[in-house]
MARNU-655028 format. One record per residue: residue number from 1; x, y, z of N, C-alpha, C in turn; residue in one letter. Coordinates in steps of 0.2 Angstrom, whole numbers, m for minus. Atoms other than C-alpha are relative to their C-alpha. Example, Ala and Ser with C-alpha at 12.3 -4.5 7.8 and 13.67 -1.06 7.14 Angstrom:
% MARNU-655028
(1 (4 m6 0) (62 m22 39) (4 6 0) A) (2 (m4 m6 m1) (68 m5 36) (m4 5 3) S) 
This chain:
% MARNU-655028
(1 (4 m6 0) (0 0 0) (4 6 0) M) (2 (m4 m6 1) (8 16 m6) (m4 6 4) E) (3 (3 m5 m4) (5 31 5) (5 6 0) I) (4 (m4 m6 0) (11 49 5) (0 3 7) T) (5 (0 m3 m6) (16 60 19) (m6 3 2) R) (6 (7 m3 m1) (0 70 18) (m5 m5 1) E) (7 (5 5 m1) (m10 55 16) (0 m4 6) G) (8 (0 3 m6) (m3 47 31) (m2 4 6) L) (9 (3 m5 m6) (m7 62 42) (m7 0 0) K) (10 (8 0 1) (m25 62 35) (m2 m7 3) E) (11 (2 7 m2) (m26 43 38) (1 m1 8) A) (12 (m1 0 m7) (m19 45 56) (m6 4 3) L) (13 (6 m4 m2) (m33 58 59) (m6 m4 0) A) (14 (6 4 1) (m46 46 53) (m1 m5 5) R) (15 (0 5 m5) (m41 34 66) (m1 3 7) T) (16 (0 m3 m7) (m42 47 80) (6 3 3) G) (17 (m7 m2 m2) (m23 50 81) (1 7 m3) Y) (18 (m2 m7 2) (m19 69 80) (7 0 0) I) (19 (m8 0 1) (m1 70 73) (2 7 m2) A) (20 (m4 m6 2) (10 85 72) (4 m2 m7) E) (21 (m4 1 6) (20 87 56) (6 m4 1) E) (22 (m6 4 m1) (36 80 64) (m2 m7 1) E) (23 (2 6 m1) (27 65 70) (m2 m4 m7) V) (24 (2 2 6) (19 62 53) (6 m1 m5) A) (25 (m6 0 5) (35 65 43) (5 m6 3) T) (26 (m5 6 m2) (46 53 54) (m3 m6 m1) T) (27 (3 6 2) (33 40 53) (0 m2 m7) L) (28 (0 1 8) (32 42 34) (7 m3 m2) F) (29 (m7 2 2) (51 40 33) (2 m7 2) L) (30 (m1 7 m3) (51 24 44) (m3 m5 m5) A) (31 (4 5 5) (38 16 32) (4 0 m6) L) (32 (m3 0 7) (47 22 16) (6 m3 0) K) (33 (m7 3 0) (64 16 22) (0 m7 2) L) (34 (1 7 m2) (57 0 29) (4 m1 7) G) (35 (m4 1 m6) (66 3 46) (m5 0 6) K) (36 (4 m1 m6) (59 1 64) (0 7 2) P) (37 (1 m7 m2) (53 16 72) (0 m1 8) L) (38 (m1 0 m7) (59 19 90) (m3 7 3) L) (39 (3 m6 m3) (48 31 100) (1 0 8) I) (40 (m1 m1 m7) (53 38 117) (m4 6 2) E) (41 (3 m5 m3) (44 49 129) (m3 m3 6) G) (42 (3 2 m7) (35 49 146) (m6 m4 m1) P) (43 (6 5 1) (21 36 149) (m6 4 m1) P) (44 (7 m3 1) (4 40 142) (0 6 m5) G) (45 (1 m6 5) (8 52 128) (m2 m2 m7) V) (46 (3 2 6) (2 41 114) (5 m4 m4) G) (47 (m5 4 4) (17 30 109) (m3 m6 m3) K) (48 (3 6 2) (8 14 109) (m6 1 m5) T) (49 (6 m1 4) (m7 22 100) (2 1 m7) E) (50 (m2 0 6) (4 25 85) (0 m7 m4) I) (51 (0 7 3) (6 6 82) (m7 m2 m1) A) (52 (7 2 1) (m13 4 84) (m3 3 m6) K) (53 (2 m4 5) (m16 18 72) (2 m3 m7) A) (54 (m3 3 6) (m4 10 59) (m4 m7 m2) L) (55 (4 6 1) (m13 m7 61) (m7 1 m3) A) (56 (7 m1 2) (m30 1 58) (1 3 m7) A) (57 (m1 m3 6) (m23 11 43) (1 m5 m6) I) (58 (m2 5 5) (m16 m4 34) (m4 m6 1) F) (59 (5 5 m1) (m30 m15 40) (3 m7 1) E) (60 (m4 6 m1) (m18 m28 47) (0 m2 7) T) (61 (m1 2 m7) (m14 m37 63) (5 3 4) E) (62 (m5 m3 m5) (m6 m29 78) (2 m5 4) L) (63 (m3 5 m4) (6 m41 86) (4 4 5) I) (64 (m3 m4 m5) (12 m34 103) (4 m5 4) R) (65 (m5 3 m5) (27 m40 113) (0 5 6) L) (66 (0 m4 m6) (24 m32 130) (7 m2 4) Q) (67 (m7 2 m3) (42 m31 138) (m1 1 7) C) (68 (m1 0 m7) (46 m33 156) (6 m3 3) Y) (69 (m6 2 m3) (60 m36 168) (1 m8 0) E) (70 (m1 7 0) (67 m54 165) (m3 m3 m6) G) (71 (2 2 6) (59 m56 148) (6 m4 m4) L) (72 (m5 3 4) (69 m69 138) (m2 m2 m7) D) (73 (1 2 7) (71 m76 121) (m6 m5 m1) E) (74 (5 5 1) (59 m91 123) (m7 3 1) S) (75 (6 m3 m1) (45 m80 130) (m2 5 m6) R) (76 (1 m5 6) (47 m68 115) (0 m3 m6) A) (77 (m1 3 7) (51 m80 101) (m4 m6 m1) L) (78 (4 6 1) (44 m97 103) (2 m5 6) Y) (79 (m1 5 m5) (43 m112 115) (m3 m6 m3) E) (80 (3 6 1) (40 m130 113) (m6 m2 5) W) (81 (5 2 m4) (24 m137 120) (2 m7 3) N) (82 (m2 6 m3) (32 m149 132) (m5 m5 2) Y) (83 (6 4 m3) (16 m156 140) (m3 m4 m6) Q) (84 (3 4 5) (9 m161 123) (5 m5 m3) R) (85 (m5 5 2) (26 m169 118) (0 m6 4) Q) (86 (0 5 m5) (26 m179 134) (m6 m5 m1) L) (87 (6 4 2) (8 m185 130) (1 m4 m6) L) (88 (m1 4 6) (13 m190 113) (5 m6 1) K) (89 (m5 5 m2) (28 m200 120) (m4 m6 4) I) (90 (3 5 m4) (17 m209 132) (m5 m4 m4) Q) (91 (4 3 4) (4 m212 119) (3 m5 m4) L) (92 (m4 5 4) (17 m220 108) (2 m6 4) Q) (93 (m2 6 m4) (23 m231 122) (m6 m5 1) K) (94 (6 4 m1) (5 m237 126) (m2 m4 m6) E) (95 (2 3 6) (2 m241 108) (6 m5 m3) L) (96 (m5 4 2) (19 m250 107) (4 2 m6) G) (97 (m4 m3 6) (26 m239 93) (6 4 3) G) (98 (m6 m3 m2) (42 m230 93) (1 6 m6) A) (99 (0 m6 4) (39 m213 84) (7 3 m1) G) (100 (m7 m4 1) (54 m203 77) (0 6 4) S) (101 (0 m6 m3) (60 m188 86) (m3 6 m4) E) (102 (3 m5 5) (55 m178 71) (m7 1 1) Q) (103 (7 0 m1) (37 m182 75) (m2 5 6) D) (104 (1 m4 m6) (39 m172 91) (1 8 m1) L) (105 (m2 m7 1) (44 m156 83) (m3 3 m6) F) (106 (4 m2 5) (31 m153 71) (m4 7 2) G) (107 (3 m7 m1) (21 m136 69) (m5 0 6) P) (108 (6 1 m5) (7 m143 81) (3 1 7) E) (109 (m3 0 m6) (20 m143 95) (3 7 2) Y) (110 (m4 m6 0) (27 m126 92) (m5 6 3) L) (111 (4 m6 m3) (20 m111 103) (4 6 m2) L) (112 (m3 m7 3) (23 m95 93) (m1 5 5) E) (113 (0 m6 m4) (27 m80 103) (0 6 m5) R) (114 (1 m6 5) (25 m62 96) (5 1 m5) P) (115 (m5 m1 5) (42 m61 87) (0 m5 m5) L) (116 (1 5 5) (40 m77 78) (m6 0 m4) L) (117 (7 m1 3) (22 m74 75) (0 5 m5) K) (118 (m1 m5 5) (27 m58 66) (3 m2 m6) S) (119 (m3 2 6) (38 m67 54) (m4 m5 m4) L) (120 (4 5 3) (26 m81 50) (m7 2 m2) T) (121 (6 m2 2) (11 m70 47) (m2 0 m7) A) (122 (2 1 7) (1 m72 31) (1 7 m4) E) (123 (m1 m7 3) (2 m53 28) (4 4 4) R) (124 (m5 m4 m3) (13 m39 33) (m4 3 7) Q) (125 (3 m2 m6) (9 m36 52) (3 6 3) P) (126 (m4 m5 m4) (13 m22 64) (2 m3 6) V) (127 (m3 3 m6) (25 m28 77) (1 6 5) L) (128 (m1 m5 m5) (24 m17 93) (4 m4 5) L) (129 (m5 2 m6) (39 m20 105) (m1 5 5) I) (130 (2 m6 m5) (32 m10 120) (4 0 6) D) (131 (m4 m1 m6) (42 m3 134) (7 m4 m1) E) (132 (m6 4 1) (58 m11 127) (6 2 5) V) (133 (m5 m2 m5) (68 m1 140) (m1 m4 7) D) (134 (1 4 m6) (61 m13 154) (4 m7 m1) K) (135 (m4 6 0) (72 m27 147) (7 1 1) T) (136 (m7 m1 m1) (90 m30 149) (4 1 m6) D) (137 (m4 m1 6) (105 m27 138) (1 m7 m4) E) (138 (m1 7 4) (106 m46 133) (m6 m1 m4) Q) (139 (6 1 4) (88 m46 127) (0 5 m6) F) (140 (0 m5 5) (91 m30 118) (5 m2 m6) E) (141 (m5 3 5) (106 m38 109) (m3 m5 m4) A) (142 (4 6 4) (95 m53 104) (m4 3 m5) F) (143 (4 m3 5) (84 m41 95) (3 3 m6) L) (144 (m4 m2 5) (98 m35 84) (m2 m4 m7) F) (145 (1 4 6) (96 m50 72) (m7 0 m2) E) (146 (6 0 2) (78 m50 72) (m2 7 m4) I) (147 (2 m6 3) (77 m31 67) (5 1 m6) L) (148 (m5 m1 6) (92 m32 55) (m2 m5 m6) S) (149 (1 5 6) (88 m48 45) (m7 m3 0) D) (150 (7 3 0) (70 m53 50) (0 m7 m1) F) (151 (m1 7 1) (75 m71 52) (2 m3 7) Q) (152 (m2 3 m6) (78 m83 66) (1 m7 m1) V) (153 (m2 7 1) (86 m100 68) (m4 m4 6) S) (154 (3 5 m5) (75 m114 76) (4 m7 m1) I) (155 (m5 6 1) (88 m129 79) (m4 m6 m4) P) (156 (3 6 2) (75 m142 75) (m3 1 m7) E) (157 (3 m2 6) (69 m133 59) (5 3 m5) W) (158 (m4 m4 5) (82 m122 52) (m1 7 1) G) (159 (1 m7 0) (81 m104 48) (m7 2 m3) T) (160 (7 m2 2) (64 m96 47) (0 8 m2) V) (161 (0 m7 2) (63 m80 37) (m7 3 m1) R) (162 (7 m4 0) (49 m67 37) (m3 m1 m7) A) (163 (4 0 6) (36 m70 24) (m1 7 m2) R) (164 (1 m7 1) (33 m51 25) (4 4 5) H) (165 (m3 m4 m5) (44 m38 33) (m5 4 4) I) (166 (5 m4 m4) (34 m32 48) (1 7 1) P) (167 (m1 m7 m2) (31 m14 52) (1 0 7) I) (168 (m2 1 m7) (40 m12 68) (0 7 4) V) (169 (0 m5 m4) (37 0 82) (2 m2 7) V) (170 (m2 2 m7) (47 0 98) (m1 7 4) L) (171 (2 m5 m5) (42 11 113) (5 0 6) T) (172 (m5 m1 m6) (53 17 128) (m2 6 4) S) (173 (1 m5 m5) (49 27 143) (6 3 3) N) (174 (m6 m2 m2) (67 30 145) (2 m1 7) H) (175 (m2 2 m6) (68 21 161) (8 m2 0) D) (176 (m7 2 1) (85 14 155) (2 3 m7) R) (177 (m3 m3 6) (97 21 142) (1 m6 m5) E) (178 (0 5 5) (95 10 126) (7 0 m3) L) (179 (m7 0 3) (111 5 117) (0 3 m7) S) (180 (m1 m3 6) (118 13 102) (m1 m4 m6) D) (181 (1 5 5) (117 m3 92) (m8 0 m2) G) (182 (7 0 2) (98 m3 94) (m2 6 m3) L) (183 (2 m6 3) (96 15 90) (2 1 m7) R) (184 (m2 m1 7) (106 14 74) (m4 m4 m4) R) (185 (4 4 4) (94 1 68) (m7 3 m1) R) (186 (7 m3 0) (79 13 70) (0 7 m2) C) (187 (2 m7 1) (71 29 65) (m2 3 7) I) (188 (1 m2 m7) (70 39 81) (m6 6 0) Y) (189 (5 m6 m1) (55 50 87) (m1 0 7) L) (190 (2 m1 m7) (52 58 104) (m6 4 0) H) (191 (6 m3 m1) (35 62 109) (m1 3 7) I) (192 (1 m3 m7) (32 74 124) (m8 1 1) G) (193 (7 m1 m1) (16 79 132) (m3 5 m5) Y) (194 (3 m4 5) (4 88 120) (m1 7 2) P) (195 (2 m7 m1) (1 107 119) (m7 0 2) S) (196 (7 m1 m2) (m15 114 126) (m4 m1 m7) I) (197 (4 0 6) (m21 116 108) (m1 m7 m3) E) (198 (0 7 2) (m17 98 103) (m4 m4 5) K) (199 (4 4 m5) (m24 90 119) (m8 2 0) E) (200 (7 m2 1) (m40 100 116) (m3 m3 m6) T) (201 (2 3 6) (m41 93 99) (m1 m8 1) A) (202 (0 7 m2) (m38 75 106) (m6 m1 4) I) (203 (6 1 m4) (m52 77 119) (m6 1 m5) L) (204 (6 m1 5) (m64 83 105) (m1 m6 m5) E) (205 (0 6 4) (m59 69 94) (m2 m6 3) S) (206 (1 7 m4) (m60 55 107) (m7 0 4) R) (207 (6 0 m5) (m75 61 118) (m6 3 m4) I) (208 (6 m3 4) (m91 63 107) (m4 4 5) P) (209 (5 m4 m3) (m102 77 113) (3 5 5) G) (210 (m3 m4 m5) (m89 86 124) (0 7 m2) I) (211 (0 m7 2) (m91 105 124) (7 3 m1) L) (212 (m7 m3 1) (m76 115 117) (3 3 6) H) (213 (m2 m4 m6) (m75 126 132) (3 m5 6) Q) (214 (m2 5 m5) (m74 111 144) (6 m4 m2) L) (215 (m6 3 2) (m61 102 133) (6 5 1) A) (216 (m5 m5 m1) (m51 118 133) (2 1 7) L) (217 (m2 m1 m7) (m52 120 152) (4 m6 2) E) (218 (m3 6 m2) (m47 102 154) (7 0 m2) L) (219 (m7 0 2) (m32 103 143) (5 5 3) A) (220 (m4 m5 m3) (m26 119 151) (2 m2 7) S) (221 (m1 2 m6) (m28 112 168) (5 m6 0) A) (222 (m5 5 1) (m18 96 163) (7 3 m1) L) (223 (m6 m3 1) (m5 107 156) (4 3 6) H) (224 (m2 m3 m6) (m3 116 172) (2 m5 5) R) (225 (m2 6 m5) (m3 100 183) (6 m3 m2) M) (226 (m6 3 2) (11 93 173) (6 4 2) R) (227 (m5 m5 m1) (21 108 176) (2 1 8) A) (228 (m1 m1 m7) (19 107 195) (6 m4 3) L) (229 (m5 5 m3) (35 101 204) (m2 m4 6) P) (230 (2 5 m5) (25 94 218) (m3 m6 m2) E) (231 (3 6 3) (17 81 207) (5 m5 m2) I) (232 (m5 5 2) (27 65 205) (m2 m4 m6) E) (233 (2 3 5) (16 56 193) (m4 4 m5) K) (234 (4 m4 4) (11 67 179) (m6 m3 m4) K) (235 (5 3 3) (m6 64 172) (1 0 m8) P) (236 (m1 1 8) (m6 57 154) (m6 1 m4) A) (237 (5 m1 4) (m17 59 140) (m6 m5 1) I) (238 (5 4 m2) (m27 44 145) (m4 2 6) S) (239 (4 m2 m6) (m31 51 162) (m4 6 m2) E) (240 (4 m6 2) (m37 67 153) (m6 m2 m4) G) (241 (6 2 4) (m49 57 142) (m5 m3 6) L) (242 (4 2 m5) (m55 48 158) (m3 5 4) D) (243 (3 m6 m4) (m57 65 167) (m6 3 m4) W) (244 (6 m3 4) (m68 72 153) (m6 m5 0) A) (245 (6 5 0) (m79 56 153) (m3 1 7) Q) (246 (2 0 m7) (m80 57 172) (m4 7 1) A) (247 (3 m7 m1) (m85 76 172) (m7 0 m4) L) (248 (6 0 3) (m98 73 159) (m5 m5 3) M) (249 (4 4 m3) (m105 58 168) (m4 3 6) A) (250 (3 m3 m5) (m108 69 183) (m4 6 m1) L) (251 (4 m5 2) (m116 82 173) (4 7 0) G) (252 (m4 m6 0) (m102 95 174) (1 3 m7) H) (253 (m2 m3 6) (m101 107 160) (5 5 0) E) (254 (m6 m4 0) (m87 117 166) (5 m2 6) Q) (255 (m5 2 m5) (m71 114 177) (0 5 5) L) (256 (m1 m5 m5) (m74 123 193) (3 m4 6) D) (257 (m3 3 m6) (m68 119 211) (m4 m6 2) E) (258 (4 6 m2) (m82 107 214) (1 m6 m4) T) (259 (m2 6 5) (m79 97 198) (7 m3 1) A) (260 (m7 3 m1) (m61 96 202) (1 m4 6) L) (261 (0 4 m6) (m63 90 219) (m4 m7 m1) Q) (262 (4 6 2) (m76 77 213) (4 m5 m4) D) (263 (m3 5 4) (m65 69 201) (8 0 0) T) (264 (m7 0 m1) (m47 71 207) (3 m7 0) L) (265 (m2 7 0) (m46 52 209) (0 m3 m7) G) (266 (m1 2 7) (m48 50 191) (6 2 m3) V) (267 (m6 m2 3) (m33 60 187) (6 m2 3) V) (268 (m6 1 m4) (m21 56 201) (m1 m7 3) F) (269 (1 7 m2) (m18 38 206) (5 m2 6) K) (270 (m4 1 m6) (m6 41 221) (m2 5 5) H) (271 (2 m4 m5) (m10 48 238) (4 6 1) D) (272 (m4 m6 0) (4 60 238) (m2 5 m5) H) (273 (2 m5 5) (m2 68 222) (m7 3 2) D) (274 (7 m3 m2) (m20 69 228) (0 5 6) L) (275 (m1 m4 m5) (m15 77 244) (3 7 m2) R) (276 (m3 m6 2) (m4 90 235) (m5 4 m4) Q) (277 (5 m4 3) (m19 95 224) (m5 2 4) M) (278 (5 m2 m5) (m31 96 238) (2 6 4) R) (279 (m3 m5 m3) (m19 108 246) (1 6 m4) E) (280 (m1 m6 5) (m20 120 231) (m7 3 m1) M) (281 (7 m3 1) (m37 129 233) (0 5 m5) P) (282 (0 m5 5) (m32 142 221) (2 m3 m7) G) (283 (m3 3 6) (m27 130 207) (m3 2 m6) F) (284 (4 m1 6) (m41 134 195) (0 8 m1) L) (285 (0 m7 2) (m37 153 196) (m4 4 6) G) (286 (4 m3 m5) (m48 157 211) (5 3 5) K) (287 (m4 m3 m5) (m40 169 224) (m1 m3 7) K) (288 (1 2 m7) (m36 163 241) (m4 5 4) D) (289 (3 m5 m5) (m47 171 255) (5 5 3) P) (290 (m4 m5 m3) (m39 187 261) (2 m1 7) P) (291 (m1 1 m7) (m30 186 277) (m4 4 5) P) (292 (4 m3 m4) (m40 191 292) (4 6 4) R) (293 (m4 m6 m3) (m35 209 299) (0 m1 8) L) (294 (0 1 m7) (m29 209 317) (m4 5 3) Q) (295 (4 m4 m4) (m41 216 329) (5 5 4) D) (296 (m5 m5 m3) (m33 233 335) (m1 0 7) S) (297 (1 0 m7) (m40 230 352) (4 m5 4) N) (298 (m4 5 m3) (m29 215 354) (7 1 m2) K) (299 (m7 m1 1) (m12 222 354) (4 m2 6) R) 
């Protein structure tokens, strides 16, 4: 499927993803050059959504490898179904037969994990390697061969090459510095928190029926919240969407102090941050009550 830079931007918008020119251009280049796209940025800014949008645009399967500490090759690539193999061996003994070893390594005994699944897919998939910074350097080095040659060696079978080179998106929250080797194999994109204007557009795109003024007030409040040094876990775009839905469910048409206090638990998920916000009575622009004047008779 041929696509232009402008066409890609319009296609992203149709999926509900609001992309700036830089995002659309970088994504276009990754597709055009056939290279993996590495997206870094804080949690909740829409990194994963890009992979989902691409799968929707190309009407293909999204294959997701969710990374975590301790992830190894077998859980990411393939495993043999040992229980089924043992049952096969027991059945052969009971029937008095002696099947060959090759019988135990057929396709029906192979458990495909996301990486292998992306190589054997019938049509070009989108492969999302999510939060790759949570893995260690050894696993990162293992990815080099996959991302460079899109093939893997299975000792019992030989080399398995990709039927179709997958569209690869890697995401990182920058919890760990990734190696230069991985970065060199990718087109790089950094996504930060959106501007007020962009977040307003996102809210209006994702929340049907939201008033423009309410979307603008929410985007402005989220922008200020993320800038507060007292807040440890900055609210993400997803919290903003949940916040809008919560306010509408409660019948609030504007963001005032009552609406804020009613819904703080939707925006903040840690007690420290909740307490910090509750101790900011003037956050929405209201002035604090003036100090009481000292009674002149009490000197």
